[in-house]
Phi, psi and omega in degrees: 000137179295149177302318181297329176287320177298323182291343179270355180288157184271067180239003186252151173288174181299317180293318178296320179299323179297320179292315180299316179297322177298318179298320179292324179290314184280329178046244184297341184288352177278355183314310185258010181270141178274169177300319181296320180295317179293318178298317179296320181292334182253005180057043179231181178265146180305330180296341178300325180294322177293320179297319178297317179301315181295322178296333180262015176067034174249144182295333181194179183297318184300316180294319177296314180300315179298317180294319180297313181295320179296319180291320177299316179298317178299312181295323178296323181284327189252332185229048184281331186272325188229134174283117184297332180280327180225076187290342179215166182248168180297334182276351180290140176282173186301320181289325177295318178298312181300316180294319181292320178294319178296317179297320178296318178299315179297317178297320180295317179296314180296320179295315179299317179298321181291338181271350182292134174256122187305312183294318179294320179296317179296319178298318180297317179297318179297315179299317179294320181294319184277344182290139175280332182216139178243126178247130179253124178251122183205180176241173192311312188290351177255003187296326178299316176299318180296316179297321178298313179299314180301315180300316180293320180291323178298326180295335179256016172086014179264135179275121182231135177239140173264122182258076183280328183237151176055048184299321180298319178297314180298319180294317181293333181260034175247156178230191185293349178270359181258135174251127181256132173251124178252119182242120181213142179288316184254339184093346183281328185290345185248008186300311180295318180296318180303316181293331179283341179274343184283000000 
């Protein structure tokens, strides 16, 4: 889950929410602002920034600020035209909806391609190729993607299982000839499973 999405969750007090809203308004402009300046602008205490950082699992304000600015820069470069969460409005006609969804798909493909690391990609392909069995661990909203992958791999002779239920048992009963794919939208649903695979 993106940091900006986490910051929109309802986990903050009223004062903390005021600081978070200020960060969204100022965005890149917080680059050179100190904790005291942000606190003064939001009528809060500088320690409020540290509390917000801890709630978002960052050790301190500096780390949160750096991550926030990096994500804002990333989003500005890749998703400036269309909001990925709300790509169209209720007032858009059918062709506008179709064009916006198509543009979002193209942006997503280009963004994914730009994030690929050649060596990591090559290692992943090698692991899948050498595995005698591939197990996919996922949750409900990703199952269509999983079934599609399984179908394509079965066509080239690779044995693939979807581990929708009893994931810990499936992980524990895997060996070095098994390749596990963990698919998660946020990363939180697989934390326990991930540790059992290590």
